[in-house]
N, C-alpha and C positions, 0 to 999 in steps of 0.2 A: 504494500500500500504506500502511495506517495506521501511524503512528509508535507504537512501544510507549510505555507510560507511563514517566515519569521513573524510578520505582523499578525497573521491569523493566530499563531501560537501565543504571542504576547497578549493579544486582545482577549483570548479565552482564559487567561491565567486568573487564578484566585489570589488576589493581592492581600496580604495581611496588613493590619494597621501598623504603622511605623513605630508607635510606642511599644508594640509587642515585639517587633524586630529588635528595637533597642534593648528591651528587657532580656531578650535571648542573648544579646552580646554583653550584657552587664553595664550598659551605658545608662547612667541615671536620667530619669525622665526630665529633671529640671534643666538638663543641658541640651535638650532638643528644642529646635525652633521649626515647627512644621510649615512646609510650603505646600499647601493643599494636602492631598492624600498620597501622593507618589514619592515625595522627597522631604527630607528635613535637614536643616543645618545642625551640626554638632558644635557646640561652643568649645573653645579651646580650654576652658576650665575643666573639661572632662579629663584632660591629660593628668591634672593633679588629682582629681577625684579617683582615678583608676590606678594611681601610682603604686598602691599597696598590693595589687593583684599580680600573680605570677605572669611571666612573659610566655607568650605562645611560641611555638616553633615558627621560625621566619623562613619562608620559602619564596624564591624569586622564579618567575616563569619567563623564559625567553624562547628564542627560536633560531632556526637556520636563517640565512639571509632571505628576506621576503621576496617573493615573485609576484607578478600581477594576480596570481591565483589566491594569495593570502594563505598563511599556514595555520591560522586558527589560534593565535596566542590568547586572545580574550576569551574565545569560546572554550579553550582548554582551562584557562584560569577559573572561569565560571563553573564549568563541568567538574573540575577537581574540587572546588569549594563545596559544591553540592554533594560530591561523592563521600566526603567525610561523615556526613550524617548516616550514610548507608553502612558504615563500619563502626558506628558508636562514638564518633568524635565530633567536635564542633570546630567550625572554621569561619573566618571572615575574609573577604577578598577586598583588595584595594586596587582600583584601576583608574585610568585617566578618563577625563571628560572629553568627548569627541569634538573636533572642530566641524563647523557646518560647511566648510569648504569641501572636504572629502564626503561628508554626508550627502551633499547635493551633487557630487561628482560620480565617477564610475565606481569608486570604492564603496560608497554607501555608508550606512551607519556602523557603529562600533559597540553595540550592546551585547555582542556575542552572536550566537545563531542557533537555530533549531530549538532543542529543548534545554539549551544552556545559555540563557539570556538574563540580563538585568532588566527588570521591569519597573515602571511602565517604559517600554522601549521608545515610544514617541517623545515622552518627556526627556528621557536620557539623551536622545539625539538632537533635540530642538531646544536650545537655550538652557534647559535644566533650571537652575536657580539664578541665572544671570551672571555667573562668574566670568564667562568669556567676554561679556559686554563691559564688565567692570575693568578687566585687564585692558580692553580696547580703549576705554575712556581714559584710564590712567596713563597709558602709553601716549595717546594723542594729546592729552593735556600737556605733557612734557614737550611734544613737538610744537604745540601752539605757543607755549611760553618761550621756547627757543626762537621761533620766528618773531614774536613780539619783542624779544630782546634785541634782535637784529634791527628791527624797525625803529626802536627807540634809542639808537645810537651805538649799540654793540660795545658796551663798556668793557666786556671781557676780551674783546679783540678776537672773536671767533672767525676763523677762515671759512668763508662761505663755500669754498671749494673743497673743504675737508670736514664736512658735517656727516656724521655716520648715523644719526638718528632719523629714521624715516617714519612714516605713519603706518598704521595697521588696520585691517578690516577682516572679519571672520567669514569671508566668502572667497571663492575663486573669482577673480576679476582681472584678467590679463591686461585690460586697457589701463589699469591703474599702476602697473608695475613701475613704469617710468613716467613721471609727470614734471611739469614746471609750475611752481607755486608763485604767488605774488604778482600775477598778471592783473592788469586793469589800471586803475588810477593810482595816484601817489599814496593814497591812504590804504591801499590793498596789500601792503607789505613789500619786502625786498624780493624781486624775482630771482629764483634759483632753481636748479634741477633737484628733484627729489623722487619720491615714489612711495608705494605701499607694499608692505609684506602681509602675510597672513598672521592673524593674532597668535596662533600657536607658536610662531617663530619669534615672538616678542621676548626681549630680555626680561620684561616685567613678568611674563608667564614663567620663565625659568627661575627667576628670583622667588616668585610666589611658591613654586614647587619646592624650593630648597630652604625656605624660611622655617625657623623653629619657633617663632613667636612673632607677635605684631611688632615689637621693638626690633627684632632681627630683620624683619621685612623693611622697616624704616631705614635701617642702616644700609641694606642692600639697594634700596631706591636711591639713596644719596650717592652711592658709589658708581652708578650708571654713567658711563662716558658717552656724551652726545656728539662730541666733535673735538677739534683741536685748534689751537691758535696758530698763527703763522710761524711761531717759534716751536711748533710741535708739542706744546703743553696741553695735556688733556683737560677738557672742560666737562664737568659733571653736572648731574641733576641737582646736586647740593649747591654748586656754584650758581645755578639758575634760581635757587631758592624755591624749587617746585617739589622736592622730594617728599616733604611732609604732606602736601596736598595729594600727591599720588597715593601715599599710604592710606590716607583717610578714605579715598575712593575705593580702597581694597579692604576696608575693615570688615565687610561681610563676606567678601570673596575668600578670605583666609580661612574661613570655617569650612571643614569638609562636609560633603553631602552624603547623607545616609539613604540608601535605597535597598533593594532586595533582589534576589534571583527568583527564577520561576519556582524553586523549591523552598524559598524562604530563608536562604542564606544571607546574612548581613553583607551589604556591599557598600564600601566607602568609595565614593567617586569624587575625585578632586584633582584639579589642574590638568593641563593637556599639552605639555611641551612635546613637539615632534621628536622622534627618535633619530632621524637622519640629520637634523641640523641643530638640535638642542639636547637636553638631557634624556628625554624619552621616558620619564618615570613620573608616576603620580607623586603626591606631596609627602613630605616628611611628617607633617602634622597628622595626616591620615594614618600613616604607619605608627606614629606614637600612640594614637588612640587604639588602632586595630591590634597592636601587639599585646594588648591587655584584655582582649575580648573573647578568647576561646583557646582551643588547643593548638590551632594553626592560623597563621596569617599568611595569605598568598598575595604577593604583589607582582604586577606585570612590568617587565622592562621592554619597552617598545623597540621596533625594528629588529634587526638581527642581534645575536649575542655579542657580536664584535662591535656593536654600537650601544644599544640600550643597556645590555647587561654589563658591559665594561664601565659605562658611566654610572650604573647602579653601584658597582663595587668601588670604583675609584672616586666618585663625586658624592653621590647620595649617601652612601654608608659612612663616608668620612665626615659629612656634616651631621648626620643623625646619631652616629655612634652605635647604630644597630648592626649586628653581624648575622648574616644568613646562616641557617642550619642546613639548608638543602637547596637544590636548584632543579628546575625542569626545563628541558630543551625540546621544543615542539618541532616535529618534522613530518612531512607528508611524502607519499610516493610521488605525487604530481610535482611537488616542489623540487625534489631531488632530480627527477627526470628533466625538469626545466633547467637545472644547473648543469646538466650534462652538455648543454650547448647544441643539442641535436633537434631542438624544437623551437619554433618561433611562436611566442605566446603574446597575444595582444589583448589588453584588458577590455572586457565587454564583448569580445568576439568568441565564437565557439572554439573549444579546444581541438587541437590537431588530433585526428583519429589515431595516429601512431602513438600518441602520448598515453592513450588509454589501454593499449595492448600490453600484455605481460612481457616485461623485458628487464630482468634483474641486472643485466650488465649495465644498462643505462642508469639504474639506481646506484650501482657501485661507482659509476663514472661521476655522477653528480654528487655522490657521497663524500667527495673531497670537501665539500662545503660543511657537511655535518662533522667530518673529522676535525676540521679546523675549529669549528665552534666548540666542540668538546674540549679541544686543547685550550681554547681561550678561557673556558670556565674553570678548568682544572688549575690553570695558572693562579686563579684567585682563591684556591683552597677548597673548592667544592667539586665533587664528581656528580654531574647531573644525571637524573633519570631521563631517558629519552621517551617522550610521549609521542607515540605514533598515532597521529590524528587520522583515523581510518575513514575513508569515504566509501559509500556504497559503490560496488563495482571494482574496488581495488583487488588486485590479484594476489594470491597467497605467496607466490614466488617473490614478488616485489616487496611485500611486507616482511618476508623473511630476510631479504637483503638488508633492510634497515636494521633489523635485529642483529644481524651478523656484524655490521659496521659498529654498532654500539658495543657489542661484546668484545670486539677487537681492542676497544679503548677502555675496557673495564667498567663500562657503564651498563646499568640495568635498563631495560626497556619494557614498555607496556603498550599494548594496542588499546586504543580508546575509541569508543563509539558514543561519546557524550552528546554529539550533535543530534543523533537519532534517539538516544536512550536516556538523556539527562545524566544525573549524578551516578546512576547505576552503571552507566557505560564507562565511567572513569574510576570505578572502585578499585580495580587492579592497580592503577596508577597511584 
């Protein structure tokens, strides 16, 4: 029987009241700020309230280098989080909030998939509690103050040809990538070339993800470099006297969002820096709360293990002081065949027929990527479990090839069908 669409599955879900989800995680009710029925902000005071509780086992989920097919990191994180309840354990997941650029592009939403989703998935993918817009506003406030400073005499001596701070918007709009600002009359500013990036690429977003408190966020805002003088002296948001205002605009955005999976697993959804151009990890404050809420905390490191996971180990963990106990590396038959270099895959187009045929040799050829990612993780002191994200129609010989590659590197592996079977499909993992 065909699996219903993600939206159909999500819309048919029985969503529990969020105070019940918070109680399951041990988060005191007084630290919840409900945003309707689907999401709630968790006040940072919860970190102190939960301090006396034991730490959960801390698990990072990453993957082979992503292909246009997607390897299922979020789906696996959700499925594994749900799986713990099937073996008598409790878990919380911590994942990033999606950008609406990819949501309205070919990639689509980021709530997971099939029977391993965060719900409500429409709320998850569309604005959520407005954090993305707060980051956009704080970033663009800095840009506006910068241009106002130029207009009012440029006392800091900023070189208009060496300004690094552009504007951001949380949609894909190629016409805004390179623009000229300040056109019009004398009162419309100083003409100069600039442009827009996507909000998830903003340094404000990266700083929000790495902040450990509101005061820490204030310090990070002040340290942002917006450009340079003609003597190559950096000019910061602190120099522009805008850092405090930026922080105030983020006073609600710094609070993690509490949601739930289809099976009622607590999900902390917070910040969304891209993994290929930023840190690629959800927030430290979400992990500081989540680490006290059950037997396991699963956090996802975006993009491939050579990017998101390395930044998790080398940046996020060094700021947070948290040390992972285990790691999961997601791989798919299709993804490794794509890495063999023998197939041309175009996002949004049908898969090549040859890709779907059993061919373990192609899996082994593309398996060099898996081998390297296993090496990358072992360098950081953990031997990951390889999660083989199994698709309907995958062939036995191809799946066995992934198991063989994992075994060669001393890594255990588990075939997972959480997309089709929810938490039960990831119980072995």
